C-alpha positions as CSV (number, residue, x, y, z in Angstrom):
1,M,9.9,-122.8,53.5
2,A,7.5,-123.4,50.5
3,R,6.1,-120.6,48.6
4,L,2.9,-120.7,49.8
5,E,3.6,-121.8,53.0
6,N,0.3,-121.5,55.6
7,K,-1.7,-120.1,52.7
8,V,-5.4,-120.9,51.8
9,V,-6.8,-120.7,48.3
10,L,-10.3,-120.9,47.0
11,L,-10.6,-121.7,43.3
12,S,-13.6,-121.4,41.0
13,G,-13.6,-123.9,38.2
14,G,-10.9,-125.8,40.8
15,A,-11.9,-129.2,38.8
16,S,-10.6,-129.1,35.6
17,G,-8.2,-127.3,33.3
18,I,-6.1,-124.2,34.7
19,G,-8.3,-124.4,38.1
20,A,-6.9,-128.0,39.0
21,E,-3.6,-127.7,38.1
22,T,-3.4,-124.6,39.8
23,A,-4.6,-126.2,43.1
24,R,-2.1,-129.0,42.8
25,Q,0.5,-126.6,42.7
26,V,-0.8,-124.7,45.3
27,V,-0.8,-128.1,48.2
28,R,2.7,-128.8,46.4
29,E,3.9,-125.4,48.0
30,G,3.3,-126.0,51.2
31,G,-0.9,-124.3,50.5
32,K,-4.3,-125.3,51.2
33,A,-6.6,-125.6,48.4
34,V,-10.9,-125.2,48.3
35,L,-12.2,-126.9,44.5
36,A,-15.1,-124.9,44.2
37,D,-16.6,-126.0,41.0
38,R,-20.4,-127.6,39.3
39,D,-18.4,-130.4,38.6
40,T,-19.0,-132.4,41.6
41,A,-17.7,-136.1,40.4
42,K,-14.4,-134.4,39.5
43,G,-14.0,-132.2,42.6
44,E,-14.4,-134.5,45.0
45,A,-11.9,-137.2,43.2
46,L,-9.3,-133.9,43.1
47,A,-9.6,-132.9,46.7
48,K,-9.2,-136.9,47.5
49,E,-6.1,-137.1,45.1
50,L,-5.4,-134.0,47.0
51,G,-5.5,-135.1,51.0
52,A,-5.6,-133.0,54.2
53,A,-5.0,-130.2,52.3
54,A,-7.9,-130.0,49.7
55,R,-11.5,-129.6,49.8
56,F,-14.3,-129.7,47.4
57,V,-17.5,-127.2,47.4
58,A,-20.2,-127.3,44.9
59,L,-20.0,-123.7,43.1
60,D,-22.1,-122.2,40.6
61,V,-20.4,-118.8,40.2
62,T,-23.8,-117.0,38.9
63,Q,-25.0,-117.3,42.0
64,E,-24.3,-115.0,44.9
65,A,-25.5,-117.2,47.6
66,D,-22.8,-120.2,46.6
67,W,-20.0,-117.6,46.8
68,T,-21.1,-117.1,50.3
69,R,-21.2,-120.7,51.6
70,A,-17.8,-121.4,49.7
71,V,-15.9,-118.9,51.4
72,A,-17.7,-119.8,54.5
73,A,-17.1,-123.6,53.8
74,T,-13.2,-122.2,53.2
75,L,-12.7,-120.5,56.6
76,D,-14.3,-123.1,58.4
77,A,-12.1,-125.8,57.0
78,F,-8.8,-124.2,57.0
79,G,-9.2,-121.0,59.2
80,G,-8.4,-118.1,56.4
81,L,-8.6,-116.9,53.0
82,H,-5.5,-116.0,51.3
83,G,-6.2,-116.2,47.5
84,L,-9.1,-116.4,45.3
85,V,-8.2,-118.1,41.6
86,N,-11.5,-117.2,39.7
87,A,-10.6,-119.4,36.9
88,A,-14.1,-121.1,36.2
89,G,-15.3,-120.2,32.6
90,V,-16.9,-120.9,28.9
91,G,-15.9,-120.2,25.6
92,V,-18.6,-120.0,22.7
93,R,-17.8,-119.2,18.9
94,N,-20.2,-116.5,17.6
95,S,-19.8,-113.1,15.9
96,I,-21.9,-109.8,16.2
97,E,-24.7,-110.9,13.7
98,D,-25.0,-114.6,15.1
99,C,-25.1,-114.1,18.7
100,T,-28.2,-114.9,20.5
101,L,-29.4,-112.9,23.8
102,A,-29.7,-116.4,25.4
103,E,-25.7,-116.7,24.6
104,Y,-24.2,-113.7,25.0
105,R,-25.6,-113.5,28.9
106,R,-24.7,-116.9,29.5
107,V,-21.3,-116.9,28.8
108,N,-20.9,-112.8,30.7
109,D,-23.0,-114.4,33.3
110,I,-20.1,-117.2,34.1
111,N,-16.9,-115.3,33.2
112,A,-17.6,-111.8,33.9
113,L,-20.1,-111.4,36.6
114,G,-18.8,-114.9,38.1
115,T,-15.6,-112.4,38.5
116,F,-17.2,-110.1,40.1
117,L,-19.0,-112.1,42.5
118,G,-15.8,-114.1,43.5
119,A,-13.9,-111.4,44.3
120,K,-16.6,-109.3,45.9
121,A,-16.7,-112.3,48.3
122,A,-13.2,-112.7,48.9
123,V,-12.4,-109.1,49.2
124,A,-15.0,-109.3,52.0
125,A,-13.3,-112.2,54.0
126,M,-9.6,-110.8,53.6
127,K,-9.5,-107.1,54.5
128,T,-10.6,-108.4,57.8
129,R,-7.4,-110.9,58.1
130,G,-4.5,-109.3,57.3
131,G,-5.3,-109.5,53.1
132,G,-4.5,-111.5,50.6
133,S,-4.4,-112.0,46.5
134,I,-6.9,-112.2,43.9
135,V,-6.1,-114.0,40.4
136,N,-8.8,-113.0,37.6
137,I,-8.0,-115.7,34.4
138,S,-8.8,-113.6,31.5
139,S,-8.0,-114.6,28.1
140,V,-5.5,-113.0,25.0
141,L,-8.7,-112.2,24.1
142,G,-9.7,-109.8,26.3
143,L,-6.7,-107.8,25.2
144,R,-7.3,-108.4,21.3
145,G,-10.6,-108.8,19.3
146,A,-11.2,-111.9,17.3
147,S,-14.2,-112.1,14.4
148,Y,-15.7,-115.6,16.3
149,A,-15.8,-114.9,19.5
150,M,-18.0,-111.7,20.4
151,A,-18.9,-112.9,24.0
152,Y,-16.0,-114.5,24.9
153,C,-14.0,-111.2,24.3
154,A,-16.8,-109.2,25.6
155,S,-16.7,-110.8,29.0
156,K,-12.8,-111.5,29.2
157,G,-12.5,-107.7,28.4
158,A,-15.0,-107.1,31.6
159,V,-12.8,-109.4,33.7
160,R,-9.4,-107.0,32.8
161,T,-10.9,-103.7,33.4
162,L,-12.8,-105.4,36.8
163,T,-9.7,-106.4,37.9
164,K,-8.1,-102.8,37.6
165,N,-11.3,-101.7,39.6
166,V,-10.6,-104.3,42.9
167,A,-7.0,-103.0,42.8
168,L,-7.6,-99.7,43.0
169,H,-10.3,-99.8,45.3
170,C,-8.5,-102.3,47.8
171,A,-5.2,-100.3,47.5
172,Q,-6.9,-96.9,48.0
173,Q,-8.6,-98.7,51.4
174,K,-5.5,-100.5,52.3
175,Y,-6.8,-103.1,52.6
176,N,-3.9,-105.2,51.6
177,I,-5.4,-107.5,49.2
178,R,-3.8,-107.1,45.6
179,C,-5.5,-108.0,42.6
180,N,-4.3,-109.2,39.1
181,S,-5.6,-111.0,35.7
182,V,-4.0,-113.7,33.9
183,H,-4.3,-114.0,30.1
184,P,-3.5,-117.0,28.9
185,G,-3.5,-118.0,25.0
186,Y,-4.6,-121.3,23.7
187,I,-4.3,-123.9,26.4
188,D,-4.7,-127.3,25.7
189,T,-7.3,-128.2,28.6
190,P,-10.5,-129.1,28.2
191,M,-12.3,-126.1,27.2
192,I,-10.8,-125.9,23.6
193,A,-11.0,-129.6,23.2
194,P,-14.0,-129.0,20.4
195,R,-11.5,-126.7,18.8
196,L,-8.9,-129.3,18.3
197,D,-11.4,-131.8,15.9
198,G,-11.7,-131.3,12.3
199,T,-9.5,-129.2,9.3
200,V,-8.7,-125.7,8.8
201,G,-7.9,-125.5,5.3
202,N,-4.5,-128.2,4.5
203,M,-3.9,-128.5,8.5
204,T,-5.4,-130.5,11.3
205,A,-7.8,-127.4,13.7
206,R,-4.5,-128.4,16.3
207,Q,-2.2,-127.5,14.2
208,A,-4.0,-124.3,12.7
209,L,-4.5,-123.5,16.5
210,E,-0.4,-124.1,17.5
211,E,0.6,-121.7,14.3
212,L,-1.1,-118.7,15.9
213,H,1.5,-119.0,18.3
214,P,5.3,-118.1,17.5
215,L,6.4,-120.7,19.7
216,G,4.3,-123.3,17.9
217,R,3.0,-124.5,20.0
218,L,-0.5,-125.0,22.6
219,G,0.1,-124.1,26.0
220,Q,0.0,-126.6,29.4
221,A,-2.0,-125.7,32.1
222,D,1.2,-126.0,34.3
223,E,2.7,-123.1,32.2
224,V,-0.7,-120.8,33.7
225,A,-0.6,-122.4,36.9
226,H,3.2,-121.4,37.6
227,M,2.3,-118.4,36.6
228,I,-0.6,-118.1,38.9
229,L,1.0,-119.6,41.8
230,F,3.8,-116.2,41.6
231,L,0.8,-114.1,42.0
232,L,-0.6,-115.9,44.6
233,S,2.7,-115.7,46.9
234,D,4.8,-113.1,48.6
235,E,7.1,-113.1,45.3
236,S,4.6,-110.9,43.6
237,T,3.8,-108.1,46.6
238,F,4.5,-105.0,44.2
239,S,2.5,-106.2,41.3
240,T,-1.9,-105.0,41.0
241,G,-4.0,-104.1,38.7
242,S,-1.6,-105.6,36.2
243,E,-2.0,-108.0,32.8
244,F,0.3,-111.3,33.4
245,V,0.0,-112.9,29.9
246,C,1.4,-116.5,29.1
247,D,0.3,-117.1,24.8
248,G,3.5,-118.4,23.3
249,G,3.7,-114.9,21.9
250,L,0.7,-114.6,20.5
251,T,-0.3,-110.7,21.2
252,A,3.4,-109.8,20.3
């Protein structure tokens, strides 16, 4: 049997990057994928590529009403909700001295508030339908600091600890809902593309980022998606409230 046979997964940020690659793997493994994103053109194109097993729904992760509609559309299209992947996110380079209030709010609204709203909506739908699995995409910068990413570190650290709260609450309530966080290193996706231009000392910017990882390269979206797929599947039924790191050895 395919690993996600008869499972329905809602993915925020599902139109590109890690979210899109995860959606492809969900469908490949027999599941149904609902791509939720602000980028309608990319989302609809990917849904068309994936065929009858996929749908697109417009979603601004900072708006609770959008989450309510996305979950309702998922249930209407496929009759259930077994997995949520909170993959929508943004990154901004700033320090404690130059981060503006507007920047801090924007990054945290999308990365942290969006994850909270998604988890809240998913728990409400899953708890009366037999449970499910929530996978929140944090970052290695949710585990360690970086002087150049103040707002991003704060938001991804919040995702890490929110994950634990959701996991413990659902376990105590006997909802059969698991919640885990995934912490990628630098993954070669559109999100980090601006970081790859230019030079750093005598290296290209890409080389400098690659050298941060002991494996000597950037990660690929499919490598993170494989880890997410494990957490969505019944192969990980004793894992909840935990961090799963996919970083080429960076945090080691």
